[in-house]
Every structure is written in structure tokens, then in C-alpha cells.
C-alpha positions in Angstrom: 134.7 65.7 86.7 131.0 66.5 86.9 129.7 69.9 88.1 125.9 70.4 89.4 125.2 74.0 88.8 121.6 75.1 90.5 121.0 77.8 87.9 121.9 78.9 84.2 123.7 81.6 85.2 126.1 79.1 87.2 126.4 76.7 84.1 127.3 79.6 82.0 131.0 79.9 81.0 131.7 76.6 82.3 134.6 74.4 81.2 132.7 71.3 80.2 129.8 69.8 78.1 126.4 70.6 79.3 124.2 67.4 80.1 120.4 67.6 80.1 118.7 64.5 78.9 122.1 63.2 77.5 120.4 61.4 74.6 123.0 62.2 72.5 125.7 63.5 74.8 126.0 59.8 76.2 126.1 58.2 72.7 128.8 60.8 71.7 130.9 60.0 74.7 130.7 56.1 73.9 132.2 56.7 70.6 134.7 59.1 71.4 133.2 62.1 69.8 132.9 63.7 73.1 135.1 64.1 76.0 136.1 66.2 78.9 134.4 67.4 82.0 130.6 67.5 82.3 128.2 70.2 83.3 124.8 68.3 84.6 121.8 70.5 84.7 120.0 68.1 87.5 119.7 70.6 90.1 118.6 73.5 87.7 114.8 74.2 88.3 114.5 77.0 85.8 113.7 76.4 82.0 111.5 73.4 82.6 107.8 74.9 81.8 105.9 76.0 78.9 104.6 79.5 79.7 102.0 81.6 77.7 102.9 85.5 78.8 100.1 88.2 78.7 100.6 89.4 75.3 100.2 85.8 73.9 103.5 84.9 73.3 104.6 81.3 74.3 107.9 80.5 76.1 109.3 77.0 75.8 112.1 76.3 78.2 115.2 74.6 77.2 114.8 71.8 79.7 111.2 71.2 78.8 111.2 67.3 77.4 110.2 66.8 73.6 107.3 64.5 75.0 105.8 67.2 77.3 106.3 69.7 74.2 104.5 67.2 71.9 101.6 66.6 74.5 101.1 70.3 75.3 97.6 71.3 74.7 98.1 74.9 74.0 101.4 74.2 71.8 99.1 71.6 70.1 96.3 74.0 69.5 98.0 77.2 68.5 101.5 75.5 67.0 100.0 72.2 65.5 103.2 71.9 63.1 105.7 72.1 65.9 103.4 69.4 68.1 103.6 67.1 65.2 107.2 67.3 64.5 108.0 67.1 68.4 105.7 64.0 68.4 107.3 62.6 65.1 111.2 62.4 66.1 113.1 59.9 67.6 111.0 57.0 69.6 108.8 57.5 72.9 111.7 56.7 75.4 113.9 59.3 73.8 111.2 62.1 73.8 110.4 61.4 77.1 113.7 62.3 78.3 115.4 64.4 75.8 114.9 68.1 75.8 114.2 70.8 73.8 117.6 72.4 74.0 119.2 69.2 73.6 117.5 68.6 70.1 118.3 72.0 69.2 122.1 71.6 70.1 122.7 68.1 69.2 125.5 66.9 67.1 125.6 65.5 63.4 124.6 61.8 63.1 126.9 61.5 60.3 128.6 57.9 60.7 131.9 59.2 60.2 131.8 61.7 62.8 130.1 59.1 65.2 133.3 56.4 64.3 135.8 56.5 66.9 138.5 55.8 64.2 137.5 58.5 61.7 138.8 62.0 61.8 136.9 64.7 60.1 136.4 68.5 60.3 134.0 68.3 63.2 136.8 66.3 65.1 139.4 68.4 64.4 140.6 66.7 60.8 141.3 68.1 57.8 138.7 66.5 55.4 135.1 65.4 55.1 135.1 61.5 55.1 131.6 61.3 53.8 132.6 63.0 50.3 134.7 60.2 49.0 132.8 57.8 51.3 129.4 56.4 51.9 127.3 59.9 52.0 123.9 58.3 51.3 122.1 60.2 54.1 124.1 63.6 53.5 123.6 66.9 52.2 121.9 67.8 48.8 122.4 71.7 49.4 125.9 72.7 49.6 126.6 75.4 52.2 130.4 74.2 53.2 133.0 72.0 53.2 131.1 69.4 55.6 128.6 67.0 53.8 126.8 66.2 56.9 123.3 67.4 57.4 121.9 69.0 60.7 120.0 66.7 62.9 117.8 69.2 64.7 113.9 68.5 63.9 113.0 71.2 66.4 115.4 73.4 65.0 113.7 73.1 61.5 110.2 73.6 62.9 110.9 76.5 65.1 112.6 78.1 61.9 109.4 78.0 60.1 107.7 79.9 63.3 110.3 82.6 63.3 111.1 81.7 66.8 113.5 83.9 69.0 116.0 82.4 71.6 116.9 83.4 74.7 120.7 82.7 75.7 122.9 83.0 78.9 126.1 84.4 78.2 125.6 85.7 74.5 123.7 87.8 72.2 121.9 85.7 69.8 118.2 86.8 68.6 116.8 84.2 66.5 116.8 80.4 65.7 118.3 81.1 62.5 121.3 83.0 64.6 121.6 79.7 66.6 122.9 78.0 63.4 124.4 80.5 61.3 124.9 80.0 57.5 126.3 76.3 57.9 129.7 77.5 56.1 132.1 76.5 59.0 132.8 73.0 58.5 133.9 72.4 62.3 130.6 73.7 64.0 127.5 72.1 64.8 126.0 75.4 65.9 127.1 79.2 66.3 126.4 79.1 70.0 129.7 81.0 71.4 131.7 78.9 73.9 130.3 78.9 77.6 126.7 80.1 76.4 123.8 78.1 77.4 120.4 78.2 75.6 117.7 79.0 78.4 114.5 78.9 76.1 112.8 79.7 72.9 109.7 82.4 72.3 107.2 82.2 69.6 104.9 84.8 68.9 101.1 84.4 69.5 99.2 81.7 67.3 97.6 83.0 64.0 93.9 82.5 63.9 93.2 80.7 61.2 96.6 79.3 60.3 97.0 75.8 58.9 100.1 74.0 59.6 101.6 70.4 58.8 104.9 68.8 59.3 105.7 66.0 57.3 108.9 63.4 57.0 110.4 60.8 54.9 112.3 58.1 56.2 113.8 54.9 54.8 111.5 53.1 57.6 108.1 53.7 59.4 109.5 54.1 62.9 112.6 55.3 64.8 114.5 56.6 62.0 116.2 59.5 61.1 114.3 61.5 58.0 115.7 61.8 54.7 114.0 65.1 54.4 111.6 66.9 56.6 109.3 69.8 55.9 106.9 72.1 58.2 104.5 74.1 56.3 102.5 77.2 57.8 100.0 78.9 55.4 97.2 81.3 55.7 94.3 81.2 53.5 91.9 83.9 52.8 89.0 84.3 50.3 90.3 81.0 48.6 94.0 82.7 48.2 97.0 81.9 50.0 97.8 85.0 52.0 101.3 84.2 53.7 103.6 81.2 53.9 106.3 79.8 55.7 108.1 76.9 54.6 111.2 75.3 56.3 113.1 71.9 55.5 115.4 69.9 57.5 118.0 66.9 56.7 119.0 68.2 53.3 122.0 70.8 54.4 124.3 71.4 57.5 121.6 73.8 59.1 117.9 73.7 58.6 116.6 75.8 55.9 113.6 78.1 54.9 112.4 78.1 51.2 112.1 81.6 50.5 111.2 80.7 46.5 108.7 78.3 47.6 107.1 80.8 50.4 107.0 83.8 47.5 105.3 81.8 44.9 102.5 80.7 47.3 101.7 84.1 48.4 98.8 84.8 45.9 98.3 81.3 44.8 94.8 79.9 44.9 94.0 77.7 47.6 93.8 74.4 45.3 96.0 71.4 45.2 96.6 71.6 41.6 98.4 74.9 41.8 100.9 73.7 44.3 102.6 71.2 42.1 104.6 73.8 40.2 105.4 75.6 43.3 106.6 72.5 45.1 109.1 72.2 42.2 110.7 75.2 43.2 112.0 73.5 46.3 114.8 72.1 43.7 116.3 75.5 43.5 119.7 75.5 45.1 120.3 71.8 45.2 123.7 70.6 44.7 123.4 66.9 45.4 126.5 64.5 46.1 126.5 61.6 43.8 124.5 59.3 46.2 122.1 62.2 47.6 120.6 63.2 44.0 117.7 61.0 45.1 116.9 63.5 48.0 116.0 66.2 45.7 113.2 64.4 44.3 112.1 63.5 47.7 112.3 67.2 48.8 110.1 68.3 46.1 107.5 65.5 46.7 107.5 66.0 50.6 107.1 69.7 50.1 104.3 69.2 47.7 102.5 66.6 49.9 102.9 69.0 52.9 101.5 71.8 51.1 98.4 69.8 50.0 98.0 68.3 53.7 98.1 71.8 54.8 95.3 73.0 52.5 92.8 70.6 54.3 94.5 70.8 57.9 92.3 72.2 60.6 92.8 75.8 61.1 94.1 77.5 64.5 91.0 78.8 66.3 88.5 77.4 64.2 87.6 78.6 60.4 
């Protein structure tokens, strides 16, 4: 059965999976990782725009396509790291139909979860098949029994922007609330049953901000990241005045690196000073036997992103 609500209030509380771009949903249903009735948002007109409020805050509707987000002039000018992240994920074909909300709420890409014959925590089982199997692309940060990593590039990016969320049918305040602490092995996110994501809100662009998104992959194009990083820094009088650093593909939820952020504040805005700070990204990692390599990747990608951020064009000019 398929329902076609005309607004998100009608969609909220529905007994069925939400379908928007369906780039993830169609694949999951093909591999038996999704079933039951659908709630198709085809006829919903709201949440399809990027709007700038009078106070400078930017609102991104959940039904905005990833391609539209990547190419929006206001986003690329005021939030360049976010635009880079949107433009770097998946393929042009997927970005053209995939939505912001769909990317934020997609399910894990763990090959055991996606295998029709496999049972795991997220499919109602009582084990994590990856822990004793092939976990080459799995977590290097332990948050709970499930070893899979969260697949949302935009979730990681919006975490670095301290984005707030608008939910129909629930009270949640931030993107971090959307994912929780990652300890529940059965959950893909912390969105309550029946709730629907309406949009994202970001504070006004910070003049002088420098931001960079960077990912490491096993091939050049159309590949899931092994590690991804978004760095935002402010430089004043040759010193880093503030910093936001988020990482993805290393744990069951996107993460901030508070130890790296704290060390950056007050550090000289020079590439040589960033090497030791990037090494702090290793703190808290606990790789599985096959994911030890990602700890080195994490440190290296953080260092590279920090160095690139130093020479990035500042928002609004220098």
C-alpha cells in the first residue's frame, strides 16, 4: 500500500516508511532490509526550498535535493564546507534526486545489513555479523555493539555547523539529537516513530570563516568514504580564534572532535603547528582488527583538511 499525503503533517504518525528520492529506500527493499507500506512525499509542496530569514539564518527544506544544496549560491558563498560536502557525495545522478532529509536519515551501508540472508541487530537479530566477519569498512570508534558506521555525509557536515532541526511530530533541537549517542545497536537514528523531518536551520554565515570538506576513499569517484572530515576555523591576527571539526565514517553516528577543536583555539595559523593537533584525532579510537588503518587515515585527513582550511577563501572576503 502507498499513501500520498499533501503535507508533512499528514505524513507524520503514518504507519509506513517515508519515501522521497528513494535512492536508499529502493535498494533496501530490494535486499529485504525494508518492507511494508509506503508514505510517498511526491505531492508535498513544502520543505523544497532553501530560504534566508530576515535575521540571516538559513533554512534548508528536507525535500531539497542534494544537487540543489551543492549548487545554491547562498550556501556555497556562506557555508562552503557544506556545499563541498553535498557536491562530493554519491554520483551526479543520485544527487539529482536524493534529498537532504533522505541523506540524513539513510540506513547503514554495512554489507551484512544489506544482505538478504544475514541477521544483525539492525534487522532484529541478536548479533553483529561484522565483528567476526569482514569489517574492513567499519568503525574505529566504539559506541555500542553494532560495528557499522553512519553513512550520512550531510549529517556530519551539519554537525560541524551546529545545525538545528525542525521535526513534525516530535521535539528535537539539533542534528546531534537526530542521531543520539550511537549506543543503540538497533537504531539508524534517534527519530521517534511517526516523526517526519521538515528541515534544517543554520546560523548566519560567519564572516571570515574558512571551511573545507575532505574525504578519503578507496577509489576516486562514486565511492563511500573511509574517513571524511569537515573543518571550520576563524583566524584573527595570525591565530586560530575558534574551530569546529566533525568526522564521519568512523563510528555509528557522525562525531565532533572536541579535543582537536580545543587544541586549535589559540594555536598559530601555520601548517607546522597543525600536525601535532591533528594527531589528537586518534584519541578515543578503538579499531577492530581490520579497521586499524582508518585511525591513520583519520589523523592524516584531519591534518590535510586543517592545512587546506588555512589557505581557503574566507567567507565574505578577508
